[in-house]
C-alpha positions as CSV (number, residue, x, y, z in Angstrom):
1,M,88.2,84.9,129.9
2,K,88.3,88.8,130.2
3,K,91.7,88.8,128.4
4,L,90.1,86.6,125.5
5,L,87.3,89.0,125.2
6,C,89.6,92.1,125.2
7,F,91.7,90.3,122.4
8,V,88.8,89.6,120.4
9,L,87.3,93.2,120.8
10,C,90.8,94.7,119.8
11,L,90.8,92.4,116.7
12,C,87.4,93.6,115.7
13,F,88.6,97.3,115.8
14,V,92.2,96.8,114.3
15,L,91.5,94.3,111.4
16,P,89.2,96.6,109.5
17,V,91.8,99.4,109.5
18,L,94.8,97.2,108.5
19,P,94.1,97.1,104.7
20,S,94.3,100.9,104.6
21,C,97.8,101.0,106.1
22,K,100.5,101.6,103.4
23,L,103.0,99.3,105.2
24,G,105.5,98.0,102.7
25,T,104.0,100.2,99.8
26,L,105.8,102.6,97.6
27,T,106.0,106.1,98.7
28,D,105.4,108.7,95.9
29,D,109.2,109.5,95.9
30,Q,110.0,105.8,95.7
31,A,107.8,105.6,92.7
32,K,109.3,108.4,91.1
33,A,112.7,106.8,91.3
34,E,111.5,103.5,90.0
35,L,109.8,105.4,86.9
36,E,113.1,107.2,86.5
37,R,114.8,104.0,86.1
38,L,112.4,102.1,84.0
39,L,110.7,104.6,81.7
40,P,113.7,105.3,79.5
41,A,114.4,101.8,78.6
42,A,110.8,101.1,78.4
43,K,110.3,104.0,75.7
44,E,113.2,102.7,73.7
45,L,112.0,99.1,73.8
46,M,108.4,100.1,73.0
47,E,109.5,101.9,70.0
48,V,111.6,98.7,68.9
49,F,108.7,96.2,69.6
50,Y,105.7,98.5,68.4
51,G,106.9,101.6,66.8
52,Q,109.3,102.2,63.9
53,G,111.6,99.2,65.0
54,L,115.2,98.7,64.4
55,A,116.8,100.2,61.4
56,Y,116.9,98.0,58.6
57,E,118.6,97.4,55.1
58,P,116.7,98.5,52.1
59,I,115.2,95.6,50.1
60,P,114.7,95.7,46.4
61,E,111.4,97.1,45.2
62,D,110.6,94.0,43.4
63,S,111.1,91.8,46.2
64,T,108.1,89.8,47.5
65,D,110.0,89.4,50.9
66,Y,108.4,91.7,53.6
67,Y,111.2,90.8,56.1
68,A,114.4,93.2,55.9
69,F,117.7,92.4,57.5
70,V,118.3,94.7,60.6
71,K,121.3,97.0,60.1
72,A,124.5,96.1,61.5
73,D,124.6,99.3,63.6
74,A,121.4,98.7,65.3
75,P,121.4,98.4,69.2
76,Y,120.0,94.8,69.0
77,Q,121.4,92.2,66.8
78,T,119.6,89.3,68.2
79,V,116.2,88.3,69.6
80,D,118.0,87.3,72.9
81,Q,119.4,90.8,73.2
82,M,116.1,92.3,72.9
83,K,114.7,89.7,75.4
84,T,117.3,90.4,78.0
85,A,116.9,94.1,77.7
86,A,113.0,93.8,77.9
87,E,113.4,91.5,81.0
88,M,115.1,94.3,82.8
89,V,112.2,96.7,82.5
90,F,108.9,94.6,82.1
91,S,107.0,92.2,84.4
92,T,107.0,88.6,83.4
93,E,103.4,88.8,82.7
94,Y,103.4,91.6,80.4
95,L,106.5,90.4,78.6
96,S,104.4,87.3,77.4
97,S,102.2,89.7,75.2
98,I,105.3,91.6,74.0
99,F,107.2,88.5,73.1
100,E,104.0,87.1,71.2
101,Y,103.7,90.1,69.2
102,A,107.6,90.6,68.7
103,F,109.1,87.1,68.2
104,E,106.1,84.4,68.0
105,G,103.3,86.1,66.0
106,S,99.8,84.4,65.9
107,E,97.4,83.0,63.3
108,Y,96.5,86.6,62.4
109,Y,99.7,88.3,62.0
110,A,103.5,87.4,61.6
111,S,106.2,88.2,64.2
112,R,107.8,91.4,64.2
113,Y,111.3,90.0,64.3
114,F,112.9,86.7,63.6
115,M,116.5,84.9,63.4
116,T,117.4,83.5,60.2
117,S,119.3,80.2,59.9
118,D,122.6,82.2,59.5
119,N,121.8,84.2,62.8
120,R,121.0,87.4,61.4
121,L,118.0,89.5,62.6
122,K,115.0,90.3,60.3
123,I,112.2,92.8,60.8
124,N,108.7,92.4,59.4
125,L,107.9,95.5,57.2
126,K,104.3,94.5,57.0
127,L,103.4,95.5,60.4
128,E,102.4,99.0,60.6
129,P,104.2,100.9,63.3
130,M,102.0,102.3,66.1
131,A,102.2,105.9,67.2
132,L,103.8,105.7,70.4
133,Y,105.0,109.3,71.2
134,R,103.9,110.2,74.6
135,E,105.9,112.2,77.3
136,I,105.5,111.3,80.9
137,D,106.1,113.9,83.4
138,I,107.5,111.6,86.2
139,S,107.6,114.8,88.7
140,T,103.7,114.4,88.9
141,A,103.9,110.6,89.9
142,K,101.4,109.8,92.8
143,V,100.8,106.2,94.1
144,V,97.0,105.8,93.7
145,E,96.8,102.1,94.8
146,G,99.4,100.0,96.5
147,T,100.3,96.8,98.2
148,P,103.8,95.5,98.8
149,A,103.8,93.7,95.5
150,K,102.0,96.2,93.1
151,A,101.6,100.0,92.8
152,V,99.4,101.9,90.5
153,I,100.9,105.4,89.8
154,S,99.1,108.3,88.2
155,V,101.3,110.5,86.1
156,K,100.6,113.5,83.6
157,A,101.2,112.5,80.1
158,T,101.2,114.3,76.8
159,N,100.6,112.8,73.5
160,A,101.9,113.8,70.2
161,K,99.3,116.3,69.6
162,G,100.3,118.2,72.7
163,V,97.1,117.0,74.6
164,E,97.8,116.4,78.5
165,K,95.8,113.8,80.4
166,E,96.2,111.6,83.4
167,K,97.9,108.1,82.7
168,K,98.0,105.1,85.3
169,L,101.1,103.0,85.1
170,T,101.3,99.9,86.9
171,I,104.4,98.4,88.5
172,V,105.0,95.0,90.1
173,R,107.6,93.7,92.5
174,Q,109.0,90.5,91.4
175,G,111.8,89.4,93.7
176,E,113.8,92.6,95.0
177,N,113.1,94.7,91.9
178,W,110.0,96.6,90.4
179,Y,109.0,96.1,86.8
180,L,106.6,97.8,84.4
181,D,103.4,96.0,84.2
182,C,102.0,98.0,81.3
183,G,102.8,99.8,78.2
184,A,104.8,103.1,78.6
185,Y,103.2,104.8,75.6
């Protein structure tokens, strides 16, 4: 009976402390390494999906078509190539919003890209590019929340006007790898 009572008392003291342990969470140095791996590709892909997009061939001024063919020297020539690149950077959940905007569209807007019947990629010129420029100082990365499956990382970021502010980036573990679960702009 004394052993049982001792065990129960130990649990009462130990259990409240366990959630504060960082066992299995990312360290600041590990978070920096993950951001160094993810952010360059994320920045490029965000520009492709939401910014200026891929370079495209000119369309005639009198054309009523608001889709233009993507240039042959663009880094991506198919929707599948863009999806594959994005799947290496962004979480599955975050990808659903990217893919809806970029490839599916909605009742309110047409998709940013689509493949023609002859397998050529076209870009929607009616969608206004978003101003995405932001420099993220990875050296300032600090894990502010963490579990073995998710980390919220605080970094200093500078916008196009030179204004510096704190930005929080979320990364999640899927399988053995970490992926961005937010925009990188």
